[in-house]
Legacy VTK file of the C-alpha trace (Angstrom):
# vtk DataFile Version 3.0
C-alpha trace
ASCII
DATASET POLYDATA
POINTS 334 float
-64.302 -35.074 -172.908
-62.754 -32.192 -171.558
-62.541 -29.303 -173.953
-58.918 -28.043 -174.955
-57.198 -25.646 -172.236
-57.307 -22.030 -173.482
-53.975 -20.653 -172.251
-53.795 -18.713 -168.602
-51.000 -16.038 -168.078
-50.951 -16.094 -164.080
-50.709 -12.423 -162.406
-48.269 -12.966 -159.302
-48.621 -13.353 -156.352
-51.307 -15.315 -157.016
-49.325 -18.589 -158.376
-51.638 -21.698 -158.184
-54.786 -22.497 -158.029
-55.438 -22.178 -153.886
-53.784 -18.661 -153.912
-55.941 -17.743 -156.699
-59.070 -19.401 -155.029
-57.917 -17.301 -151.958
-57.732 -14.062 -153.936
-61.322 -14.649 -155.311
-63.030 -15.762 -152.044
-61.538 -14.060 -149.038
-59.517 -11.164 -150.453
-60.128 -8.148 -147.709
-59.854 -5.395 -150.532
-62.570 -5.365 -152.525
-63.457 -3.109 -155.695
-65.627 -0.213 -154.731
-68.832 0.269 -156.488
-71.260 3.014 -156.548
-74.198 3.290 -154.298
-76.687 0.665 -154.695
-80.396 0.146 -153.719
-81.557 -2.606 -151.432
-83.916 -4.647 -152.433
-85.785 -7.706 -150.501
-87.615 -10.234 -153.067
-90.079 -11.906 -151.428
-90.605 -15.961 -151.987
-93.818 -17.894 -151.958
-93.389 -19.141 -148.180
-92.797 -16.129 -146.757
-88.940 -15.715 -146.715
-87.411 -13.094 -148.566
-84.055 -12.689 -150.449
-81.536 -9.714 -150.012
-80.363 -7.887 -153.444
-78.206 -5.094 -154.063
-78.826 -3.258 -157.465
-76.815 -0.664 -159.049
-77.617 1.489 -162.415
-74.966 2.479 -164.381
-74.044 6.048 -165.558
-76.467 7.201 -168.246
-79.323 5.428 -170.178
-79.977 1.836 -169.242
-80.307 0.104 -173.050
-78.968 -3.484 -171.877
-80.517 -6.627 -170.092
-80.328 -6.665 -166.418
-77.332 -8.502 -165.296
-78.095 -11.005 -162.053
-74.921 -12.304 -160.053
-75.223 -15.450 -157.489
-72.812 -15.939 -154.893
-71.596 -19.654 -154.303
-71.539 -21.715 -150.950
-70.805 -19.380 -147.729
-70.518 -16.075 -149.788
-72.876 -13.110 -150.438
-73.193 -10.127 -152.626
-69.829 -8.871 -150.815
-67.373 -11.627 -151.859
-64.655 -10.046 -154.118
-65.287 -11.939 -157.102
-69.018 -10.893 -157.247
-67.866 -7.477 -156.787
-65.233 -7.154 -159.482
-67.840 -8.852 -161.891
-70.305 -6.186 -160.850
-67.953 -3.504 -161.634
-67.254 -4.912 -164.678
-70.547 -5.195 -166.151
-71.495 -1.927 -164.759
-68.404 -0.327 -167.038
-69.790 -2.145 -169.884
-73.487 -0.628 -169.199
-75.203 -3.375 -167.462
-77.239 -2.618 -164.463
-76.175 -5.477 -161.991
-78.207 -6.900 -159.262
-76.153 -8.827 -156.339
-78.083 -11.680 -155.227
-78.237 -13.170 -151.767
-79.631 -16.670 -151.461
-81.701 -18.057 -148.858
-80.064 -18.322 -145.297
-76.804 -16.352 -146.519
-75.874 -13.781 -144.139
-77.322 -10.881 -146.116
-80.805 -12.673 -146.237
-80.719 -14.365 -142.771
-82.813 -11.408 -141.407
-85.877 -13.057 -143.514
-84.804 -16.477 -143.807
-86.454 -19.921 -142.010
-84.606 -21.981 -144.226
-81.684 -22.634 -146.300
-80.231 -22.934 -149.899
-78.979 -26.083 -151.097
-77.863 -27.542 -154.450
-80.793 -28.152 -155.814
-82.719 -25.204 -154.796
-83.111 -23.452 -158.248
-86.516 -22.612 -157.462
-85.626 -19.496 -155.655
-84.044 -18.159 -158.279
-86.978 -18.619 -160.710
-89.071 -17.098 -157.821
-86.987 -14.096 -157.476
-86.815 -13.209 -161.162
-90.355 -13.189 -161.398
-90.986 -10.840 -158.723
-88.597 -8.262 -160.292
-90.300 -5.408 -161.967
-90.580 -4.544 -165.688
-88.677 -1.621 -165.157
-85.902 -3.878 -164.727
-86.423 -6.686 -166.777
-87.906 -5.112 -169.576
-84.460 -5.118 -171.706
-83.992 -9.134 -170.870
-81.962 -10.642 -168.037
-78.671 -12.366 -168.198
-77.941 -14.558 -165.504
-74.118 -15.466 -163.679
-73.516 -17.606 -161.353
-70.325 -18.492 -159.541
-69.483 -22.115 -157.801
-73.116 -23.218 -156.333
-74.338 -20.396 -157.638
-73.362 -21.562 -160.836
-74.904 -25.056 -160.427
-78.413 -23.117 -159.518
-78.142 -21.137 -162.710
-77.394 -24.450 -164.667
-80.410 -26.288 -162.557
-82.612 -23.594 -163.141
-82.215 -23.371 -167.004
-82.493 -26.745 -167.488
-85.520 -27.536 -165.294
-87.625 -24.524 -166.722
-87.581 -25.881 -170.410
-84.294 -23.885 -171.180
-85.182 -20.547 -171.107
-86.964 -18.828 -168.144
-89.043 -15.930 -168.654
-86.939 -12.705 -169.770
-83.641 -14.804 -169.436
-81.420 -14.246 -172.591
-78.322 -15.601 -171.642
-76.448 -16.817 -168.626
-72.584 -17.908 -167.247
-71.398 -20.338 -164.828
-68.260 -20.209 -163.126
-66.563 -22.996 -161.429
-69.927 -24.810 -161.008
-69.907 -28.173 -159.506
-71.028 -30.087 -162.561
-70.716 -33.399 -160.979
-71.454 -32.782 -157.243
-70.056 -35.788 -155.639
-66.786 -34.981 -157.109
-66.717 -31.650 -155.872
-67.135 -32.713 -152.264
-64.650 -35.166 -152.287
-62.385 -32.527 -153.724
-63.158 -30.189 -150.949
-62.777 -32.672 -148.475
-59.605 -33.581 -149.649
-58.386 -29.990 -148.909
-56.781 -29.897 -145.275
-57.334 -25.995 -144.908
-59.510 -24.497 -147.605
-61.965 -27.737 -146.924
-62.112 -27.267 -143.021
-62.237 -23.708 -143.450
-65.299 -24.083 -146.022
-66.938 -27.086 -143.646
-66.778 -24.533 -140.756
-68.425 -21.400 -142.288
-71.134 -23.837 -143.791
-72.111 -25.034 -140.712
-71.980 -22.074 -138.876
-74.302 -20.604 -141.499
-76.850 -23.214 -141.466
-77.253 -23.190 -137.671
-77.406 -19.568 -137.767
-80.806 -19.552 -139.275
-83.611 -19.548 -137.384
-85.233 -22.359 -139.215
-88.532 -24.114 -138.970
-87.405 -27.227 -140.838
-84.032 -28.327 -138.948
-85.183 -30.435 -135.934
-82.659 -30.954 -133.088
-81.598 -34.292 -134.613
-80.333 -32.350 -137.969
-78.859 -29.837 -135.919
-76.829 -32.098 -133.990
-75.775 -34.240 -137.109
-74.825 -30.537 -138.414
-72.709 -29.979 -135.031
-70.926 -33.165 -135.405
-69.987 -33.675 -139.019
-66.456 -33.896 -139.688
-66.578 -33.811 -143.446
-68.661 -31.957 -146.018
-70.027 -35.213 -147.577
-71.165 -35.923 -144.090
-72.875 -32.714 -143.483
-74.581 -33.328 -147.038
-75.480 -36.656 -146.497
-77.029 -36.763 -142.475
-78.426 -32.987 -142.684
-78.886 -31.728 -146.012
-80.579 -34.501 -147.778
-82.963 -35.776 -145.126
-83.860 -32.362 -143.924
-85.100 -31.720 -147.933
-86.775 -34.848 -148.455
-84.358 -36.782 -150.329
-84.214 -40.604 -149.233
-80.082 -40.480 -149.213
-76.998 -38.444 -150.367
-76.777 -40.439 -153.696
-80.333 -39.550 -155.029
-79.586 -36.057 -153.580
-76.548 -35.610 -155.723
-78.213 -36.949 -158.547
-81.588 -35.407 -159.008
-79.343 -32.032 -158.342
-76.612 -32.917 -160.726
-75.796 -29.547 -163.231
-74.515 -31.869 -165.780
-77.762 -33.266 -166.690
-79.150 -29.836 -167.173
-76.860 -29.196 -169.855
-78.630 -30.627 -172.856
-81.868 -29.174 -171.990
-80.787 -25.568 -171.770
-81.741 -23.523 -174.926
-80.448 -19.913 -174.166
-76.597 -19.116 -174.585
-74.532 -20.047 -171.850
-71.136 -19.992 -170.910
-69.361 -22.592 -168.289
-66.069 -21.395 -167.178
-63.469 -24.172 -165.434
-60.250 -24.491 -164.626
-57.560 -26.913 -164.553
-56.143 -26.556 -161.252
-59.341 -25.197 -159.101
-58.932 -27.177 -155.676
-62.528 -27.251 -155.020
-64.282 -28.602 -158.223
-61.926 -30.409 -160.516
-61.573 -30.175 -164.028
-62.544 -33.877 -164.240
-66.049 -32.600 -163.658
-65.983 -31.840 -167.382
-65.457 -35.606 -168.255
-68.711 -37.816 -169.745
-70.604 -35.004 -170.694
-71.392 -35.116 -174.475
-70.938 -31.270 -175.290
-71.951 -31.789 -178.918
-75.641 -32.726 -177.281
-75.343 -29.334 -175.502
-75.964 -26.778 -178.418
-76.322 -23.909 -176.262
-73.611 -24.229 -173.948
-70.262 -23.079 -174.805
-67.743 -24.874 -172.350
-64.428 -23.068 -171.409
-61.774 -24.832 -169.858
-58.678 -22.648 -168.847
-55.199 -23.639 -168.033
-55.246 -21.670 -164.460
-57.321 -19.726 -162.492
-58.219 -21.917 -159.517
-61.789 -21.673 -158.482
-63.457 -18.499 -158.981
-60.167 -16.580 -159.384
-58.771 -16.564 -163.130
-56.466 -13.606 -161.796
-54.172 -13.019 -165.232
-52.187 -10.279 -166.448
-55.025 -7.996 -167.464
-56.667 -5.184 -165.138
-59.851 -7.397 -165.033
-59.787 -11.055 -164.492
-60.049 -13.513 -167.446
-63.676 -14.393 -166.214
-64.747 -10.719 -166.169
-63.726 -10.210 -169.386
-65.361 -13.439 -170.764
-68.605 -12.960 -169.038
-68.479 -9.338 -170.378
-67.687 -10.030 -173.757
-70.291 -12.796 -173.877
-73.103 -10.905 -172.383
-72.239 -8.065 -174.991
-72.975 -10.425 -177.971
-76.487 -11.131 -176.674
-79.100 -9.266 -178.911
-82.295 -8.431 -177.890
-85.057 -11.205 -179.539
-87.714 -9.764 -181.566
-90.253 -11.034 -179.365
-89.041 -8.421 -176.658
-88.537 -5.485 -178.975
-91.472 -5.694 -180.675
-94.568 -8.155 -179.240
-95.792 -8.552 -182.857
-93.135 -10.513 -184.161
-93.336 -13.069 -181.511
-95.918 -14.406 -183.545
-95.124 -13.729 -186.702
-94.212 -16.515 -189.103
LINES 1 335
334 0 1 2 3 4 5 6 7 8 9 10 11 12 13 14 15 16 17 18 19 20 21 22 23 24 25 26 27 28 29 30 31 32 33 34 35 36 37 38 39 40 41 42 43 44 45 46 47 48 49 50 51 52 53 54 55 56 57 58 59 60 61 62 63 64 65 66 67 68 69 70 71 72 73 74 75 76 77 78 79 80 81 82 83 84 85 86 87 88 89 90 91 92 93 94 95 96 97 98 99 100 101 102 103 104 105 106 107 108 109 110 111 112 113 114 115 116 117 118 119 120 121 122 123 124 125 126 127 128 129 130 131 132 133 134 135 136 137 138 139 140 141 142 143 144 145 146 147 148 149 150 151 152 153 154 155 156 157 158 159 160 161 162 163 164 165 166 167 168 169 170 171 172 173 174 175 176 177 178 179 180 181 182 183 184 185 186 187 188 189 190 191 192 193 194 195 196 197 198 199 200 201 202 203 204 205 206 207 208 209 210 211 212 213 214 215 216 217 218 219 220 221 222 223 224 225 226 227 228 229 230 231 232 233 234 235 236 237 238 239 240 241 242 243 244 245 246 247 248 249 250 251 252 253 254 255 256 257 258 259 260 261 262 263 264 265 266 267 268 269 270 271 272 273 274 275 276 277 278 279 280 281 282 283 284 285 286 287 288 289 290 291 292 293 294 295 296 297 298 299 300 301 302 303 304 305 306 307 308 309 310 311 312 313 314 315 316 317 318 319 320 321 322 323 324 325 326 327 328 329 330 331 332 333
């Protein structure tokens, strides 16, 4: 069932889900961030993910916050920069991670991300130095990035490596519902498909032969693109199998680290109905937050920080360092 809605007091002029979404995804005036450090995180097959590291002022005593963008996004998306700024103010070091094949990672990509490619996140976390992860890691993903975070937590026995907590903002918990909602949007849907097509075809891919390239050029809907390009490209026998094996909702009961899931009632791309049919009582580590407004990845209310940034910041601040991290001997204590 859908959890009770948390009230939302919208910030003018971002009235309604579409305007909230535009503000989050494409607002041209992004928040300023301190100078960062460019990192390249190698993957086992030779590709690498671009990332931007920011360190807070003063001593670093909080976990590293790793932030993951959504479809057709990058480290430069407004919602990601705003979250980075909010977490830096709270004393978290922040790593803005770019997915395989996205614009920032394009120079070292020969393939592309997709909904079920959460192993890339695991591989990226594995190569981070102890100097960054010694206090632990907190993960936050938006939209498709949120789905990758949830799938990673579910498929790794619930608690991969140093991850202490996670958050997913507007994740497509039920992929087929999200794709149908996107295709039903005459402006946002067409724009997202055009950006996605251009991004996929821009990668000098070793796994995208000409028949699949032609299918990518001719797909009229995002559902069609996933069915005729993504599913066969990555070895799934059908779109239905691809959606089922990449379903974040199925990962929720297996998660064992504190995880916040934030959804908006007026999200035009990922409907709140995605939360229906989930037995939240069987997901003891997951805290669902259904909000009465906020659009897709927006949540711009009447406070200086968005509701999403405040919720993520408070959630991650509440995560304590486990004894096994602060005192290795405690890990074997009764």
